[in-house]
ZADREN-770376 format. One record per residue: x negated, y negated, z of N, C-alpha, C in turn; residue in one letter. Coordinates in steps of 0.02 Angstrom, whole numbers, plus 50000, padded with zeros to 5 digits. Example, Ala and Ser with C-alpha at 12.3 -4.5 7.8 and 13.67 -1.06 7.14 Angstrom:
// residues 2
+-------+-------+-------+-------+-------+-------+-------+-------+-------+------+
!   n.X !   n.Y !   n.Z !  ca.X !  ca.Y !  ca.Z !   c.X !   c.Y !   c.Z ! gumi !
+-------+-------+-------+-------+-------+-------+-------+-------+-------+------+
! 49340 ! 50284 ! 50390 ! 49385 ! 50225 ! 50390 ! 49340 ! 50165 ! 50390 !    A !
! 49358 ! 50112 ! 50354 ! 49316 ! 50053 ! 50357 ! 49355 ! 49998 ! 50394 !    S !
+-------+-------+-------+-------+-------+-------+-------+-------+-------+------+
// end
This chain:
// residues 208
+-------+-------+-------+-------+-------+-------+-------+-------+-------+------+
!   n.X !   n.Y !   n.Z !  ca.X !  ca.Y !  ca.Z !   c.X !   c.Y !   c.Z ! gumi !
+-------+-------+-------+-------+-------+-------+-------+-------+-------+------+
! 53510 ! 50018 ! 50180 ! 53514 ! 50100 ! 50201 ! 53474 ! 50111 ! 50249 !    X !
! 53404 ! 50083 ! 50241 ! 53368 ! 50102 ! 50297 ! 53376 ! 50069 ! 50362 !    X !
! 53411 ! 50012 ! 50364 ! 53433 ! 49984 ! 50431 ! 53485 ! 50019 ! 50464 !    X !
! 53538 ! 50056 ! 50424 ! 53589 ! 50092 ! 50442 ! 53564 ! 50151 ! 50477 !    X !
! 53515 ! 50184 ! 50431 ! 53476 ! 50254 ! 50457 ! 53445 ! 50230 ! 50524 !    X !
! 53406 ! 50170 ! 50532 ! 53380 ! 50161 ! 50589 ! 53417 ! 50147 ! 50658 !    X !
! 53488 ! 50117 ! 50626 ! 53524 ! 50107 ! 50677 ! 53552 ! 50175 ! 50710 !    X !
! 53557 ! 50223 ! 50657 ! 53593 ! 50297 ! 50681 ! 53546 ! 50326 ! 50723 !    X !
! 53484 ! 50326 ! 50717 ! 53434 ! 50362 ! 50740 ! 53422 ! 50329 ! 50813 !    X !
! 53425 ! 50259 ! 50813 ! 53417 ! 50229 ! 50881 ! 53479 ! 50243 ! 50927 !    X !
! 53536 ! 50249 ! 50889 ! 53600 ! 50263 ! 50931 ! 53596 ! 50328 ! 50963 !    X !
! 53575 ! 50375 ! 50916 ! 53563 ! 50447 ! 50945 ! 53505 ! 50449 ! 51007 !    X !
! 53466 ! 50414 ! 51002 ! 53410 ! 50417 ! 51045 ! 53443 ! 50383 ! 51115 !    X !
! 53473 ! 50323 ! 51106 ! 53509 ! 50306 ! 51161 ! 53559 ! 50358 ! 51198 !    X !
! 53595 ! 50387 ! 51164 ! 53645 ! 50441 ! 51182 ! 53608 ! 50495 ! 51211 !    X !
! 53552 ! 50515 ! 51184 ! 53505 ! 50572 ! 51212 ! 53483 ! 50549 ! 51273 !    X !
! 53452 ! 50492 ! 51281 ! 53432 ! 50465 ! 51350 ! 53483 ! 50472 ! 51402 !    X !
! 53541 ! 50445 ! 51391 ! 53594 ! 50443 ! 51423 ! 53616 ! 50518 ! 51453 !    X !
! 53608 ! 50555 ! 51413 ! 53638 ! 50618 ! 51432 ! 53576 ! 50656 ! 51471 !    X !
! 53519 ! 50641 ! 51459 ! 53461 ! 50668 ! 51499 ! 53457 ! 50629 ! 51573 !    X !
! 53473 ! 50567 ! 51577 ! 53486 ! 50542 ! 51635 ! 53552 ! 50572 ! 51678 !    X !
! 53602 ! 50568 ! 51639 ! 53652 ! 50604 ! 51674 ! 53645 ! 50679 ! 51704 !    X !
! 53602 ! 50711 ! 51658 ! 53591 ! 50783 ! 51685 ! 53545 ! 50772 ! 51745 !    X !
! 53493 ! 50732 ! 51737 ! 53448 ! 50732 ! 51799 ! 53467 ! 50713 ! 51858 !    X !
! 53521 ! 50644 ! 51843 ! 53556 ! 50620 ! 51902 ! 53610 ! 50676 ! 51944 !    X !
! 53640 ! 50714 ! 51892 ! 53689 ! 50755 ! 51916 ! 53655 ! 50805 ! 51956 !    X !
! 53604 ! 50837 ! 51930 ! 53573 ! 50893 ! 51964 ! 53538 ! 50874 ! 52039 !    X !
! 53512 ! 50803 ! 52024 ! 53489 ! 50788 ! 52096 ! 53538 ! 50772 ! 52148 !    X !
! 53596 ! 50744 ! 52127 ! 53657 ! 50734 ! 52170 ! 53681 ! 50809 ! 52195 !    X !
! 53683 ! 50861 ! 52139 ! 53696 ! 50926 ! 52160 ! 53657 ! 50943 ! 52219 !    X !
! 53588 ! 50940 ! 52211 ! 53554 ! 50961 ! 52258 ! 53556 ! 50935 ! 52321 !    X !
! 53570 ! 50869 ! 52323 ! 53580 ! 50825 ! 52396 ! 53641 ! 50853 ! 52429 !    X !
! 53700 ! 50881 ! 52393 ! 53756 ! 50887 ! 52412 ! 53743 ! 50969 ! 52441 !    X !
! 53712 ! 51007 ! 52400 ! 53701 ! 51078 ! 52426 ! 53659 ! 51073 ! 52485 !    X !
! 53611 ! 51029 ! 52488 ! 53565 ! 51027 ! 52549 ! 53603 ! 51010 ! 52611 !    X !
! 53650 ! 50954 ! 52604 ! 53685 ! 50942 ! 52664 ! 53738 ! 50989 ! 52679 !    X !
! 53763 ! 51025 ! 52638 ! 53812 ! 51096 ! 52646 ! 53769 ! 51136 ! 52687 !    X !
! 53706 ! 51163 ! 52658 ! 53654 ! 51214 ! 52693 ! 53645 ! 51182 ! 52762 !    X !
! 53633 ! 51122 ! 52774 ! 53620 ! 51092 ! 52838 ! 53679 ! 51090 ! 52883 !    X !
! 53732 ! 51092 ! 52874 ! 53795 ! 51102 ! 52913 ! 53796 ! 51179 ! 52919 !    X !
! 53774 ! 51225 ! 52876 ! 53769 ! 51293 ! 52905 ! 53722 ! 51304 ! 52957 !    X !
! 53653 ! 51272 ! 52951 ! 53605 ! 51285 ! 52976 ! 53623 ! 51254 ! 53063 !    X !
! 53658 ! 51201 ! 53065 ! 53682 ! 51174 ! 53133 ! 53732 ! 51220 ! 53159 !    X !
! 53769 ! 51251 ! 53128 ! 53820 ! 51293 ! 53147 ! 53786 ! 51373 ! 53176 !    X !
! 53735 ! 51380 ! 53139 ! 53703 ! 51435 ! 53156 ! 53668 ! 51432 ! 53215 !    X !
! 53651 ! 51370 ! 53235 ! 53606 ! 51352 ! 53303 ! 53539 ! 51363 ! 53300 !    X !
! 53517 ! 51392 ! 53360 ! 53446 ! 51398 ! 53379 ! 53418 ! 51441 ! 53331 !    X !
! 53446 ! 51490 ! 53301 ! 53408 ! 51529 ! 53259 ! 53386 ! 51516 ! 53204 !    X !
! 53421 ! 51469 ! 53166 ! 53384 ! 51424 ! 53109 ! 53349 ! 51367 ! 53125 !    X !
! 53357 ! 51334 ! 53172 ! 53321 ! 51278 ! 53201 ! 53264 ! 51302 ! 53212 !    X !
! 53248 ! 51349 ! 53255 ! 53192 ! 51377 ! 53275 ! 53137 ! 51401 ! 53213 !    X !
! 53162 ! 51406 ! 53162 ! 53124 ! 51443 ! 53102 ! 53067 ! 51372 ! 53088 !    X !
! 53020 ! 51367 ! 53118 ! 52967 ! 51314 ! 53110 ! 52935 ! 51330 ! 53043 !    X !
! 52926 ! 51388 ! 53034 ! 52880 ! 51413 ! 52972 ! 52909 ! 51388 ! 52913 !    X !
! 52966 ! 51408 ! 52905 ! 53005 ! 51398 ! 52847 ! 53025 ! 51321 ! 52830 !    X !
! 53044 ! 51292 ! 52883 ! 53061 ! 51228 ! 52891 ! 52988 ! 51177 ! 52868 !    X !
! 52929 ! 51200 ! 52902 ! 52883 ! 51160 ! 52882 ! 52855 ! 51173 ! 52807 !    X !
! 52866 ! 51232 ! 52785 ! 52844 ! 51244 ! 52708 ! 52890 ! 51207 ! 52667 !    X !
! 52950 ! 51205 ! 52683 ! 52997 ! 51161 ! 52639 ! 52986 ! 51085 ! 52641 !    X !
! 52964 ! 51057 ! 52700 ! 52950 ! 50992 ! 52709 ! 52886 ! 50979 ! 52670 !    X !
! 52837 ! 51017 ! 52662 ! 52778 ! 51015 ! 52631 ! 52794 ! 51000 ! 52541 !    X !
! 52852 ! 51043 ! 52529 ! 52866 ! 51039 ! 52466 ! 52906 ! 50978 ! 52445 !    X !
! 52949 ! 50965 ! 52497 ! 52986 ! 50900 ! 52500 ! 52934 ! 50838 ! 52484 !    X !
! 52889 ! 50839 ! 52524 ! 52831 ! 50781 ! 52525 ! 52793 ! 50774 ! 52449 !    X !
! 52782 ! 50841 ! 52428 ! 52750 ! 50839 ! 52360 ! 52797 ! 50808 ! 52299 !    X !
! 52858 ! 50841 ! 52305 ! 52910 ! 50812 ! 52244 ! 52909 ! 50749 ! 52252 !    X !
! 52935 ! 50725 ! 52321 ! 52938 ! 50652 ! 52320 ! 52883 ! 50615 ! 52303 !    X !
! 52826 ! 50626 ! 52317 ! 52758 ! 50595 ! 52299 ! 52751 ! 50602 ! 52217 !    X !
! 52781 ! 50656 ! 52193 ! 52768 ! 50658 ! 52109 ! 52823 ! 50608 ! 52075 !    X !
! 52885 ! 50603 ! 52108 ! 52930 ! 50564 ! 52085 ! 52917 ! 50484 ! 52094 !    X !
! 52873 ! 50478 ! 52151 ! 52850 ! 50406 ! 52156 ! 52785 ! 50393 ! 52108 !    X !
! 52764 ! 50442 ! 52092 ! 52696 ! 50433 ! 52054 ! 52703 ! 50418 ! 51980 !    X !
! 52746 ! 50455 ! 51945 ! 52762 ! 50468 ! 51872 ! 52803 ! 50417 ! 51834 !    X !
! 52780 ! 50381 ! 51781 ! 52815 ! 50321 ! 51751 ! 52886 ! 50348 ! 51727 !    X !
! 52881 ! 50415 ! 51708 ! 52949 ! 50434 ! 51684 ! 52975 ! 50487 ! 51744 !    X !
! 53039 ! 50480 ! 51757 ! 53045 ! 50524 ! 51818 ! 53104 ! 50584 ! 51807 !    X !
! 53110 ! 50593 ! 51753 ! 53175 ! 50643 ! 51728 ! 53169 ! 50709 ! 51764 !    X !
! 53103 ! 50752 ! 51749 ! 53091 ! 50800 ! 51770 ! 53080 ! 50805 ! 51845 !    X !
! 53051 ! 50754 ! 51869 ! 53027 ! 50742 ! 51934 ! 53097 ! 50733 ! 51980 !    X !
! 53145 ! 50707 ! 51958 ! 53210 ! 50710 ! 51991 ! 53237 ! 50776 ! 51996 !    X !
! 53229 ! 50816 ! 51931 ! 53259 ! 50879 ! 51937 ! 53225 ! 50916 ! 51979 !    X !
! 53156 ! 50911 ! 51991 ! 53126 ! 50946 ! 52053 ! 53137 ! 50931 ! 52116 !    X !
! 53146 ! 50876 ! 52131 ! 53158 ! 50842 ! 52197 ! 53237 ! 50865 ! 52221 !    X !
! 53285 ! 50865 ! 52177 ! 53346 ! 50906 ! 52188 ! 53356 ! 50959 ! 52197 !    X !
! 53308 ! 51008 ! 52168 ! 53298 ! 51081 ! 52170 ! 53267 ! 51090 ! 52235 !    X !
! 53215 ! 51058 ! 52256 ! 53185 ! 51069 ! 52326 ! 53231 ! 51053 ! 52384 !    X !
! 53273 ! 51002 ! 52373 ! 53320 ! 50974 ! 52431 ! 53360 ! 51035 ! 52445 !    X !
! 53394 ! 51051 ! 52376 ! 53455 ! 51102 ! 52387 ! 53431 ! 51181 ! 52405 !    X !
! 53385 ! 51194 ! 52371 ! 53337 ! 51259 ! 52385 ! 53311 ! 51268 ! 52447 !    X !
! 53282 ! 51203 ! 52477 ! 53240 ! 51204 ! 52537 ! 53293 ! 51216 ! 52595 !    X !
! 53352 ! 51177 ! 52586 ! 53396 ! 51180 ! 52640 ! 53433 ! 51243 ! 52648 !    X !
! 53441 ! 51277 ! 52588 ! 53476 ! 51350 ! 52586 ! 53424 ! 51389 ! 52623 !    X !
! 53355 ! 51367 ! 52610 ! 53311 ! 51432 ! 52639 ! 53315 ! 51420 ! 52721 !    X !
! 53307 ! 51358 ! 52742 ! 53318 ! 51353 ! 52808 ! 53377 ! 51373 ! 52847 !    X !
! 53425 ! 51359 ! 52816 ! 53492 ! 51390 ! 52833 ! 53508 ! 51459 ! 52836 !    X !
! 53475 ! 51501 ! 52793 ! 53483 ! 51572 ! 52792 ! 53414 ! 51605 ! 52820 !    X !
! 53370 ! 51560 ! 52822 ! 53307 ! 51601 ! 52860 ! 53258 ! 51635 ! 52816 !    X !
! 53271 ! 51625 ! 52740 ! 53240 ! 51654 ! 52683 ! 53162 ! 51617 ! 52685 !    X !
! 53128 ! 51668 ! 52675 ! 53046 ! 51642 ! 52661 ! 53047 ! 51593 ! 52600 !    X !
! 52994 ! 51543 ! 52612 ! 52994 ! 51489 ! 52561 ! 52918 ! 51497 ! 52523 !    X !
! 52890 ! 51569 ! 52544 ! 52821 ! 51572 ! 52513 ! 52813 ! 51581 ! 52437 !    X !
! 52861 ! 51617 ! 52414 ! 52863 ! 51621 ! 52332 ! 52893 ! 51564 ! 52301 !    X !
! 52958 ! 51539 ! 52320 ! 52972 ! 51477 ! 52299 ! 52922 ! 51419 ! 52296 !    X !
! 52887 ! 51422 ! 52343 ! 52836 ! 51361 ! 52348 ! 52778 ! 51364 ! 52292 !    X !
! 52773 ! 51418 ! 52268 ! 52728 ! 51427 ! 52204 ! 52762 ! 51399 ! 52143 !    X !
! 52822 ! 51414 ! 52140 ! 52874 ! 51390 ! 52077 ! 52864 ! 51305 ! 52083 !    X !
! 52872 ! 51282 ! 52143 ! 52864 ! 51208 ! 52151 ! 52801 ! 51173 ! 52120 !    X !
! 52737 ! 51225 ! 52146 ! 52673 ! 51207 ! 52118 ! 52665 ! 51203 ! 52049 !    X !
! 52704 ! 51257 ! 52008 ! 52690 ! 51256 ! 51948 ! 52732 ! 51192 ! 51908 !    X !
! 52793 ! 51181 ! 51942 ! 52836 ! 51134 ! 51927 ! 52799 ! 51064 ! 51926 !    X !
! 52763 ! 51049 ! 51984 ! 52723 ! 50993 ! 51987 ! 52680 ! 50987 ! 51932 !    X !
! 52651 ! 51029 ! 51913 ! 52602 ! 51033 ! 51862 ! 52642 ! 51014 ! 51782 !    X !
! 52692 ! 51041 ! 51782 ! 52732 ! 51016 ! 51718 ! 52762 ! 50948 ! 51729 !    X !
! 52789 ! 50917 ! 51786 ! 52795 ! 50852 ! 51794 ! 52725 ! 50810 ! 51776 !    X !
! 52668 ! 50830 ! 51797 ! 52616 ! 50789 ! 51786 ! 52605 ! 50778 ! 51701 !    X !
! 52625 ! 50838 ! 51676 ! 52596 ! 50836 ! 51606 ! 52656 ! 50803 ! 51564 !    X !
! 52714 ! 50797 ! 51583 ! 52765 ! 50771 ! 51543 ! 52787 ! 50693 ! 51568 !    X !
! 52801 ! 50698 ! 51628 ! 52818 ! 50637 ! 51668 ! 52761 ! 50592 ! 51670 !    X !
! 52710 ! 50613 ! 51678 ! 52654 ! 50574 ! 51694 ! 52605 ! 50548 ! 51641 !    X !
! 52637 ! 50583 ! 51569 ! 52584 ! 50574 ! 51521 ! 52583 ! 50495 ! 51483 !    X !
! 52638 ! 50450 ! 51499 ! 52623 ! 50375 ! 51485 ! 52565 ! 50343 ! 51525 !    X !
! 52548 ! 50375 ! 51574 ! 52495 ! 50340 ! 51610 ! 52441 ! 50389 ! 51640 !    X !
! 52386 ! 50385 ! 51609 ! 52334 ! 50436 ! 51630 ! 52322 ! 50451 ! 51708 !    X !
! 52321 ! 50384 ! 51754 ! 52311 ! 50396 ! 51818 ! 52370 ! 50431 ! 51847 !    X !
! 52429 ! 50428 ! 51828 ! 52478 ! 50470 ! 51849 ! 52478 ! 50541 ! 51844 !    X !
! 52452 ! 50558 ! 51793 ! 52425 ! 50629 ! 51774 ! 52376 ! 50660 ! 51820 !    X !
! 52335 ! 50621 ! 51846 ! 52282 ! 50635 ! 51892 ! 52312 ! 50633 ! 51964 !    X !
! 52351 ! 50579 ! 51975 ! 52385 ! 50587 ! 52045 ! 52447 ! 50645 ! 52051 !    X !
! 52476 ! 50662 ! 52007 ! 52523 ! 50729 ! 52019 ! 52490 ! 50785 ! 52005 !    X !
! 52434 ! 50790 ! 51972 ! 52391 ! 50865 ! 51982 ! 52373 ! 50868 ! 52043 !    X !
! 52346 ! 50810 ! 52074 ! 52312 ! 50818 ! 52141 ! 52365 ! 50825 ! 52194 !    X !
! 52427 ! 50794 ! 52179 ! 52476 ! 50815 ! 52218 ! 52496 ! 50894 ! 52220 !    X !
! 52487 ! 50924 ! 52157 ! 52501 ! 50984 ! 52154 ! 52453 ! 51043 ! 52195 !    X !
! 52391 ! 51009 ! 52183 ! 52342 ! 51041 ! 52231 ! 52353 ! 51038 ! 52297 !    X !
! 52364 ! 50994 ! 52327 ! 52373 ! 50973 ! 52400 ! 52443 ! 51021 ! 52421 !    X !
! 52484 ! 51021 ! 52378 ! 52546 ! 51073 ! 52401 ! 52523 ! 51131 ! 52400 !    X !
! 52491 ! 51161 ! 52364 ! 52463 ! 51231 ! 52350 ! 52430 ! 51244 ! 52425 !    X !
! 52381 ! 51197 ! 52441 ! 52335 ! 51189 ! 52488 ! 52370 ! 51198 ! 52551 !    X !
! 52423 ! 51160 ! 52562 ! 52468 ! 51149 ! 52610 ! 52510 ! 51212 ! 52638 !    X !
! 52537 ! 51245 ! 52571 ! 52561 ! 51317 ! 52593 ! 52506 ! 51361 ! 52615 !    X !
! 52453 ! 51370 ! 52594 ! 52408 ! 51412 ! 52608 ! 52392 ! 51398 ! 52678 !    X !
! 52371 ! 51347 ! 52706 ! 52357 ! 51337 ! 52777 ! 52410 ! 51355 ! 52816 !    X !
! 52477 ! 51339 ! 52792 ! 52527 ! 51366 ! 52839 ! 52525 ! 51434 ! 52852 !    X !
! 52521 ! 51475 ! 52797 ! 52510 ! 51543 ! 52796 ! 52455 ! 51567 ! 52828 !    X !
! 52404 ! 51535 ! 52838 ! 52344 ! 51556 ! 52875 ! 52353 ! 51539 ! 52944 !    X !
! 52402 ! 51507 ! 52964 ! 52409 ! 51493 ! 53039 ! 52394 ! 51418 ! 53072 !    X !
! 52380 ! 51379 ! 53012 ! 52374 ! 51307 ! 53040 ! 52433 ! 51279 ! 53071 !    X !
! 52425 ! 51236 ! 53125 ! 52483 ! 51197 ! 53150 ! 52537 ! 51155 ! 53107 !    X !
! 52587 ! 51176 ! 53109 ! 52632 ! 51154 ! 53052 ! 52639 ! 51072 ! 53052 !    X !
! 52639 ! 51045 ! 53121 ! 52639 ! 50973 ! 53118 ! 52574 ! 50941 ! 53092 !    X !
! 52523 ! 50977 ! 53099 ! 52463 ! 50960 ! 53076 ! 52457 ! 50957 ! 52983 !    X !
! 52486 ! 51015 ! 52954 ! 52490 ! 51024 ! 52892 ! 52525 ! 50966 ! 52861 !    X !
! 52589 ! 50947 ! 52893 ! 52642 ! 50896 ! 52858 ! 52608 ! 50834 ! 52876 !    X !
! 52585 ! 50821 ! 52926 ! 52567 ! 50744 ! 52942 ! 52500 ! 50734 ! 52893 !    X !
! 52455 ! 50776 ! 52885 ! 52397 ! 50762 ! 52847 ! 52421 ! 50756 ! 52772 !    X !
! 52459 ! 50813 ! 52741 ! 52489 ! 50822 ! 52670 ! 52530 ! 50755 ! 52666 !    X !
! 52568 ! 50721 ! 52708 ! 52612 ! 50662 ! 52705 ! 52561 ! 50603 ! 52680 !    X !
! 52508 ! 50592 ! 52725 ! 52454 ! 50534 ! 52705 ! 52423 ! 50542 ! 52643 !    X !
! 52404 ! 50611 ! 52627 ! 52359 ! 50628 ! 52560 ! 52403 ! 50623 ! 52512 !    X !
! 52458 ! 50649 ! 52513 ! 52506 ! 50632 ! 52444 ! 52528 ! 50558 ! 52450 !    X !
! 52538 ! 50526 ! 52490 ! 52554 ! 50451 ! 52481 ! 52493 ! 50417 ! 52445 !    X !
! 52431 ! 50433 ! 52465 ! 52368 ! 50405 ! 52439 ! 52361 ! 50420 ! 52363 !    X !
! 52377 ! 50488 ! 52343 ! 52367 ! 50516 ! 52277 ! 52434 ! 50481 ! 52230 !    X !
! 52477 ! 50471 ! 52270 ! 52552 ! 50455 ! 52223 ! 52537 ! 50368 ! 52210 !    X !
! 52536 ! 50333 ! 52268 ! 52533 ! 50255 ! 52267 ! 52469 ! 50215 ! 52258 !    X !
! 52411 ! 50257 ! 52260 ! 52352 ! 50225 ! 52252 ! 52320 ! 50256 ! 52187 !    X !
! 52298 ! 50314 ! 52191 ! 52277 ! 50357 ! 52129 ! 52320 ! 50349 ! 52073 !    X !
! 52378 ! 50362 ! 52083 ! 52424 ! 50375 ! 52021 ! 52445 ! 50309 ! 51994 !    X !
! 52431 ! 50256 ! 52033 ! 52455 ! 50178 ! 51997 ! 52381 ! 50144 ! 51971 !    X !
! 52323 ! 50183 ! 51975 ! 52273 ! 50147 ! 51953 ! 52260 ! 50141 ! 51877 !    X !
! 52215 ! 50092 ! 51860 ! 52223 ! 50072 ! 51791 ! 52191 ! 50120 ! 51744 !    X !
! 52136 ! 50169 ! 51766 ! 52104 ! 50217 ! 51730 ! 52109 ! 50289 ! 51755 !    X !
! 52100 ! 50344 ! 51731 ! 52092 ! 50404 ! 51753 ! 52031 ! 50407 ! 51802 !    X !
! 51987 ! 50364 ! 51781 ! 51914 ! 50376 ! 51823 ! 51937 ! 50351 ! 51883 !    X !
! 51968 ! 50286 ! 51890 ! 51975 ! 50263 ! 51951 ! 52023 ! 50296 ! 52002 !    X !
! 52081 ! 50329 ! 51973 ! 52123 ! 50385 ! 52002 ! 52073 ! 50435 ! 52033 !    X !
! 52025 ! 50469 ! 51999 ! 51987 ! 50515 ! 52030 ! 51936 ! 50493 ! 52081 !    X !
! 51924 ! 50430 ! 52083 ! 51891 ! 50405 ! 52131 ! 51923 ! 50397 ! 52210 !    X !
! 51998 ! 50395 ! 52201 ! 52030 ! 50400 ! 52263 ! 52050 ! 50478 ! 52269 !    X !
! 52079 ! 50508 ! 52221 ! 52104 ! 50581 ! 52230 ! 52054 ! 50631 ! 52248 !    X !
! 51993 ! 50626 ! 52230 ! 51946 ! 50695 ! 52238 ! 51928 ! 50678 ! 52318 !    X !
! 51908 ! 50614 ! 52350 ! 51891 ! 50618 ! 52413 ! 51963 ! 50633 ! 52461 !    X !
! 52014 ! 50619 ! 52457 ! 52072 ! 50632 ! 52477 ! 52082 ! 50700 ! 52493 !    X !
! 52079 ! 50739 ! 52436 ! 52081 ! 50808 ! 52437 ! 52035 ! 50846 ! 52478 !    X !
! 51965 ! 50817 ! 52472 ! 51909 ! 50842 ! 52516 ! 51922 ! 50834 ! 52594 !    X !
! 51944 ! 50771 ! 52605 ! 51955 ! 50748 ! 52673 ! 52021 ! 50792 ! 52704 !    X !
! 52068 ! 50794 ! 52663 ! 52128 ! 50833 ! 52687 ! 52104 ! 50909 ! 52709 !    X !
! 52071 ! 50933 ! 52667 ! 52056 ! 51002 ! 52663 ! 52009 ! 51013 ! 52725 !    X !
! 51968 ! 50966 ! 52745 ! 51924 ! 50975 ! 52793 ! 51959 ! 50974 ! 52863 !    X !
! 52010 ! 50912 ! 52862 ! 52044 ! 50922 ! 52932 ! 52083 ! 50979 ! 52946 !    X !
! 52121 ! 51001 ! 52885 ! 52159 ! 51064 ! 52893 ! 52131 ! 51121 ! 52905 !    X !
! 52063 ! 51127 ! 52896 ! 52012 ! 51196 ! 52919 ! 51987 ! 51189 ! 52973 !    X !
! 52002 ! 51128 ! 53009 ! 51973 ! 51118 ! 53085 ! 52000 ! 51174 ! 53133 !    X !
! 51953 ! 51213 ! 53175 ! 51977 ! 51260 ! 53212 ! 52038 ! 51244 ! 53262 !    X !
! 52032 ! 51180 ! 53292 ! 52081 ! 51151 ! 53335 ! 52141 ! 51154 ! 53322 !    X !
! 52160 ! 51161 ! 53255 ! 52232 ! 51163 ! 53218 ! 52258 ! 51234 ! 53225 !    X !
! 52215 ! 51280 ! 53235 ! 52236 ! 51351 ! 53225 ! 52275 ! 51379 ! 53294 !    X !
! 52254 ! 51353 ! 53347 ! 52284 ! 51394 ! 53399 ! 52343 ! 51360 ! 53419 !    X !
! 52394 ! 51380 ! 53457 ! 52400 ! 51451 ! 53458 ! 52443 ! 51484 ! 53396 !    X !
! 52445 ! 51452 ! 53354 ! 52488 ! 51484 ! 53291 ! 52457 ! 51537 ! 53250 !    X !
! 52391 ! 51535 ! 53250 ! 52349 ! 51582 ! 53216 ! 52360 ! 51659 ! 53242 !    X !
! 52383 ! 51659 ! 53304 ! 52394 ! 51730 ! 53333 ! 52468 ! 51761 ! 53321 !    X !
! 52495 ! 51721 ! 53280 ! 52570 ! 51744 ! 53274 ! 52573 ! 51758 ! 53202 !    X !
! 52605 ! 51805 ! 53179 ! 52626 ! 51825 ! 53111 ! 52654 ! 51761 ! 53074 !    X !
! 52643 ! 51740 ! 53025 ! 52667 ! 51685 ! 52989 ! 52741 ! 51703 ! 52968 !    X !
! 52789 ! 51648 ! 52982 ! 52863 ! 51665 ! 52955 ! 52879 ! 51655 ! 52896 !    X !
! 52832 ! 51620 ! 52860 ! 52828 ! 51605 ! 52785 ! 52815 ! 51651 ! 52744 !    X !
! 52808 ! 51723 ! 52765 ! 52781 ! 51770 ! 52726 ! 52847 ! 51803 ! 52698 !    X !
+-------+-------+-------+-------+-------+-------+-------+-------+-------+------+
// end
């Protein structure tokens, strides 16, 4: 009887895992399809959508962060959902010219959830993903403050890569912190440099 019950429980677990994977994969695929469709709309709209540098940069920062979380966590179900949502929602925002400021904070919150759940099997992954959430929030704030979009995206890409593939794969949480904390401090210092403010600081931020 015990073996039959165990087999039944194991069978339900396998089916449940498969359904979770199917849902996550379907949402991710749907996000990509929606993103491509929105991209086609953006191309047809022409220069108006393409010139929306602020929205595009804010979406890119979110994409970098979501991709970093996906590459960092040992479990990827929620990370895949987040990545699909950012791809679809971000492309739609670029195509329609809608601001990404408020959705970006939802992304930051979702990254923390991903860290707690998908990162749980490995302590360093929790540290790495939480740090990515911090970097994402900081990047969005710097865009809103007028820091040059290219500087923000470039610095965040390097910092997220370090937190995801170095800190996030460390053997212990302490080792992860030794990489993550200096990375955040250096990235923040670079992005606060006055040279990256002009001439964007004199313009109203399109991400509002």
